[in-house]
N, C-alpha and C positions, 0 to 999 in steps of 0.2 A: 504494500500500500504506500502510495507516495505521501510526502509529508508537507505540512503547511510551513510557510516562511514565518519564523518568529524571532524575537529578539531576547536573548538572555539578559535579564536586568542586571546581572552581576558582571557582565562582560561588555566590552565596547564593540564586539564583533556580532554581525548578523549571522544567525545560524539556521540550518534546516534541521528540525527535530522531528522524531517519529510521530506519526499521527496517532492520537490516543483513541481514535474511533468515535462513534456516535455518542457514547456515554463515557464521561470521565469522572473519576473519584478524586478526592483530595490528593491521593498519591499519584494520580495520573495527570494532574493539572499542568498547564503549560510551563515549561522550563523548570519543573519540579518545585514550583512556588509553595506547594502545600495548601494552597487556597482552594476551596470548593468551586468547581465549575459546574454550574447548573445548566445542563443541556435541555431539560424540560422535554415535552413531547416533540416528536419529529415535525417541525414546522420550518418554513422558509421565510425569508424577510418579505416575500411578496404576499404571504398569507394575510388575510384580514380577519379581525374578530367577527364572530357571528353577527348577523344583521340585528338580531334582537338586542344584543349587547351594545351595538353601536348606537342604537336609537334610544337607549335608556336615559331618562332625565334624572341627574343626581341632585341630592340635597347638598348645600354648601357645607364644607367641613371647616370653614373659617369663622371664627367668632367675630360678628359684626356689631356686637352690642355697644362697643365704645366708639364706633365710627359715627361721623356726622351723616346726615341724610344723603348728601351727594356721594360720599365715599361708599356708603352702603348700597345705594341704588346701582352705582357703577359696577361694584363687585358682584352683586346678586344677578344683575342682567347678564354679565359675562359667564358666571357660574352656571346659569340656567341653560346656556348654549353649549356647555361642555358635556360630552357624552360620557356616561359612566360605563365602565367595562371591567371585566375580570381578566381580559386579555393582557398578558405580560409581554411587552415589547422588549427588544434587546436594549434600546436606548433607555427606556424607563427603568429596567433592572439595574443599569449601571449606577443610578442614583440610590439604589437600595443595597449596593455592595455585591450584586450578583452578576457574574459573568456568564450569561446564558448563551453559550456557544451554539447550541442547537438551533437558535433562531437565525443564524447567519452563516453557518458552516454545514456543508460546503457552500461556497459563494454562489448565489443564484445567477448563473450566466444566462444570457438571452438564448432561448431555445432556437434551434436551427430553423424550424418552421416559421417562427416569428421574424427571424432575420430575413428569410426569403420573402415573407409577406411585405416587409417594408422596403426591400431593396429597390424595386422599380421607382417608387416615389422618391426615395432618398437620392438615388442616382440622378434622376431628373432635376431635383431641387439643387443638387451640387452643381450641375451643369448650368442651370439658369442663373444661379448666384455668381458663377464665375464669368459667364459670357454675356449676361444681359443686365447685370446690376453694376452701377458705378457708385460705390459708397462715397467717394470724394465729392462727386457732383451732388449727391443727395445732401451731404453735409453743407456744401457751399450754398445750395438753393434753399435749404430748409424745407424741402418737399420731397415726397416719394412720388416719382412719375406714375401717372395713372396706368400707363402701359405695363409697368412692373406689377402694380396691384392686380390688374386684370390678368396678367400672365400667371401670377400665383393663384388667383381664384380659379383659373381655367384648369390648373393641374391638381386642384383639391387641397391647397395649402391652408384654406380657411376652415376645413372640416376634417382635420387629420384623425381625431378620435371620435368624431360623430359616426354612429353606426351606419352601415351601408343602407339599411332600410329607410334611413332618413336623408339619404343623399350624400353621406360622408364617405371617407376612405375606410373607416372602421379599424384603424391601426391601434396598436398598443401604446401604453404610456412610455415604454422603453423606446419605441420608434419615434414617438413624439419628442422625447428628450434628445434623440439623435438628430432630429431635424433642428431642434433648438441649438445644438452644438454647431451644426453647419451654419445656421444663421448668425450665431454669435461670433463666428470666425470671420464674417464678412461685414455686417452692418448692424449696429445696435438699434437703429430706428426700425428696421424691418423686424428684428427680434421682438421689440416692444409691441409693434403693431399686431403681429400674429399671436404673441403670447397673451397680451391683454385681451384680445378678442376671444381666444379659446380657453384660456385658463381661468379667467375671472369674468369674462363677458358672458353673453347669453348661453353659449353651448354647454359649459360645464354645469352651472346650476340647474338648467333645464334638464340636462341628461340625468343628473343625480336626484333632483327633487321635483321635476315637472310632471304634470299629468300627461296622459297619452295625447290629449287634445293639444296641449302646449308643445309637445315634441313634434307632432305632425305639422303644426302651424309655423314654428320658428326654426327648428333644426335644418330643414331643407334650405331655408333662406340664408342662414348664417354659414352653412356649409358651402353654399354657392358663391359666397363672396360679399354678402351684405355685412358690413362691419358692425360689431357690437362693442359695448363698453360696460363699465361697472362704476356705480356712483355711491360711495360710502362717506368719504372724508368731507368735512366742512371746515369753514374758517376757524372755528373754535373747537373742532372735534377731530382728533386723530385716532388714538387708540382708546378713547374714553367714550363708548357709545351712549352712556347715560346722559351726556350733554348734547345729544343730537337735537337739532332744532327743526329739521325738515319733518313736516307732519302730514299724515294722510287721515283726513277726517271723513267719517262715514257720511254718505249722502242721505238726504231726508227720506228717500225711498228704500234705503238700506241695500241697494243693488250695486253700489260702487263706492269709490273714495275720491276725495279731492286733495291733490298733493300741492303743498306750498313749501318752498325752501330753496336753498342754494347749495350746490355741491362743488367742491374744490378738487384739483388734481385728478380730474376724470380722464384717464388715458383712453384715447380713441374717441372721446366725447365730441370733438369738433367734426368728426367724420362719420359718426355712427348712425345707423338707421334705427337701432333699437338698443335700449339701455336697461340694465338691472339696477333699480333704485331702492336704497334702504331708507325707510321713513318710519317715524314713530306713529303707531296707531293707538286708539284709545286704551288707557290703562285697564288692567284687569284687577278687579277687587278680590284680594285673597283672604285668607283666614284672619279673623279679627278686624275685618273691614279695611285693611291696609292696601292701598293701591300699588300695583306692580307695573313697572314700565314694560312696554312691548315694542319690539321692532319687527317690521314686516318687509319682505322683499317683493317688489313689483316689477313687472316687465312693462316698460314705457316706450311707445313708438315716438321717435324724435319729431315726427311731423304732427304730433298731437298739439292742438292749440294751447299755448301757454308754456311750451318748452322753448327755451332761449339759450343760445351759446353767448355768454356775456363777453368772454375774452378767451383767446388762445394763449396758453402759457408757453414760454420759450425756455429751453434748457441748454446749458453748455454741454457739449458732447452728445446731445440728443436733439439736434436742431430741427429735425423733421418729425419730432414726436407730436402726435395729434392730441395733445392734452389741453384741457380747458376748464373753465368755470361754467357750470350749467345751472340755469335758474328755472325753477318750476313755479308758475303762477296760475293757481286755480286749474291745475291739470287734472282732468277727469279720467279715471281708469275704472274698469269693471272689476268685479270680484274674480273673474277669470284670469286677471293679470297677476294674481298673487302666486308666488312660487314657494312651495314648501309648507304652506299653511299660515294663517294669520298668527302673528306673534312669534314666528320661528325664523325671522329674517336674519338674526345674528348667527344662528346655527348655520344657515345657508351661506352667509358671508364667510364665516370662519372655515367651514369645510371647503368652500371654493378657493379661498386664499391659500389653504394648505397645498392644494394642487398647483396653484400658481408658483408657490415657493419651490416646487420640484423643477420647474422649467428654468428659473433664473440660474441655479448652479450649473445646469447643463450648458446653458449659453455662455456662462463664465468660463467653463472648461474650454469651449471653442475659442474664446478670446485669449485665454491663457496659452493655449497651444500656438495661436498665431503670434503672440508676444514672444514666446520662447523661440519660435523660428526666426523672428527679427533679431532677437538678442544673440542667438547662436551665429547667424550669418555675419552680423556686424562685428562680433567679438573675434571671429576668425579672419575677417578681411582687414580690419582697422589695425594698423601697426603703430606702436608708440614705444620709444626707447628700445628699438631693435627687436621687438617681438609683438605678435598679435595681442591685443588687449585681453583676450580670453586666457592668456597665459600669465597675466598678472593676478596675484592672489586676491586683491580686492574685488576685481571684476569676476574672477572665477567663482568666488564664494556666492556672489549675487545670482549668477546663472545657475549654480547648483541648487540654490533655494527655489528659484523659479521652476526648475525641472522637478524637484522633489514635491513641491506644493501642487504642481499640476497633476502629478500622479497620486499624491497623498497616501503615504504608506502606513503600515501597522506592525506592532509587535505584540504578540498574545500575552506574554507574561507580564509586561508592563501594564497592560489593560487589566488583567486579573488582580494584580496587587493594588493598583491605584484606585480602582473602583471601590474596593473595600474601605480605603482611607476616605474616599469621597463620601461614602455613606456615613461613616463615623462623624465626619465634619458637618454634614447636613443635619444629622440628629442632634449634635451638640448645639448647632445654631438654633434648631427648633426649641430646645430646652432653654436656651439663653434668652431668646427673643419672644417665644410664645407666639400668640396671634399677630404680634407686630412684625414677624419675620417678613411678611409680604411687603412691608414698607422698606425693608433693608435692600434697596434695589442694587446697590453695588456688591453687597455680599452675595445675593442671589445671582447676579451677573457673573461673578467670578466662578461660582459653582457650575453655572451653565457653560461657561467657557471650558472648564475642566472636562465636563461630560462631552462637549462637542469634540474636544481634542481626542478623547478616548474613542469616541465613535469613529472619527476620521481615521485614526490609527488602525482600528479593527477592520473597518470596511475595506481599506485599501490594501492592507497586507493580505487579507483573504482574497482580494481581487488578484494580487500578484501570485498568490498560491494557485489560483484557478488558471491563470495564464500559463504558469509553469507546467501544469498538468495537461494542458492542451497539446504540448509538444510541438508548438508552432515555432518554426525557426525565427520568425519575426521577433519573438519575445525571448531574449537571452536570460537565462537564470541569473547570471552574474550581473547583468544590467539592472534587472528587477531588484536584486538585493542592494545594489548601489542606491537606487531610489528609496527603498524602504529604510536603509540605514540613515541616509541623510534626513529624511522626513522625521523619523522617530527621534533622532538626536535633537532636532529643533523643537519637536512637540514636547519631549521630556522637559526641556528648559522652560517652555511656556507653562506647562502644568505645574512645575515647581514654583515658578514665579506667582502663579495664581493662588496656590496654597499658602505661600508666604504672605501674600497681600491680604489674606483673610484675617490674619492676626496682627500684621504690621503694616499699617496704612495711614493715610492722612485724610481719611474720609470726613471726619467730624470737622476738622479745621477748614477743609475745602468748602463744606456746606455752610459753615459760619461765615466764611469770606463772601460767598455768593449772596447770602441773606443781607449782609452789610451793604454790598453793592446795590442790591435791589431796593434797599431803604435809602439810597442816596449817598452812602459813604464813599470815601476815596475819590472825591470829586476831581482831584489833581490828575487822575488818570484820563480825564476827559479834556484837559487843557492842552493848548498848543496845536489844536487842529481846527479846521473850518467847521463850524457848527451848522 
């Protein structure tokens, strides 16, 4: 049996150690760490929890009794949108000190049939991007040519994951991510156009939460190239949905809603034919007569009277992004426009955004590979002090980091040992801060950073292991180990720094300084400039 690539935590060398098989005991844990490795039931990282568990509505486990009304409303609204589940994910278990190898090993490589299903589209997309798209001209003009948009629509790029029965290509999430990688390597504006349309625009929420009538009405349109958008953020509302001011009031006949409000940062909004809009609907009276805020998702046609594009927002680096401020003035929609049910809009939004977050990393990988190519070519061609700059240590170190981060490697034993320490640290913080832990944003942020590093280490070393086992001459075992070794060394340093910062930091002093500035202190820092 071939072995996974792991890193011995007591050695500076990357090693190939024997595969412990599908079930490991403490004695069989990676690199002989002695820590229990919980493989759990045979699952893969692509498995999802049962539908019944995904749909369960949890009660909040956070004490809100000492919060003010705004804080309590914001937390309860968000908690209500969180699905309760007994499903144990690999990433979630890291924070509990469990290294659940069975969730991710062996690495879930894309099946051959799925590769073949996506190949015709991805091949055509790569050719179109290479021969028919001029990213420099798009950036200079601040516009994506209509002929490019029409060409992408013609080949089905606006309906990659839309099922075939509704006019889409019916491809998998993996093939969609591969498309995002191609797009990211060429032009970020096109990436944003297609990603916002499919990941957070109409296709995804309607596919997941829409009725059959909604699917038949909207999916063929958006798969065919009608651009869609997603409207959640407002001027005073980013990640705090309880402050949402856009409202949908019930009509007098009870057959529809009237939407009033304004949305900010609406990507594709200036060019969309249809938008998913989040709005507050009448509060629900709960136990004890207390009103509970509700947010509902609506599908709104942009040609409906009262829908107005107030302005197009311009961004450095994304000059052709069709992002804007959208105003809704007495916009009438029917009950049939509700997606996912009344009061379930935040759940629709969060679930949809989660899918969108899968696309961005894929596009970034494409961009990173492009950057690595530029850096490698220039470092080999540019000569300074008698040698290519790539042979100078300062530049070589940077290129190595770019390459390692692009691949993002892993070491098993580091993950097993450090996840246990992460759990101890988390429980210590819970005991120390109690219900106030959720307000310790920097502390939680450092813990999330640690967990993220561990996840990245694990996922990519397993990926390296899977590539080695394919016996593909393109993937040299020695080269893969080089990448893993470099990434793991940097990741270990970042994890150590995050752990150290949990107990030795300047958080309180920084907070106090900021409050002083907000209260008008340190006025001399504003002098000597043009007011």
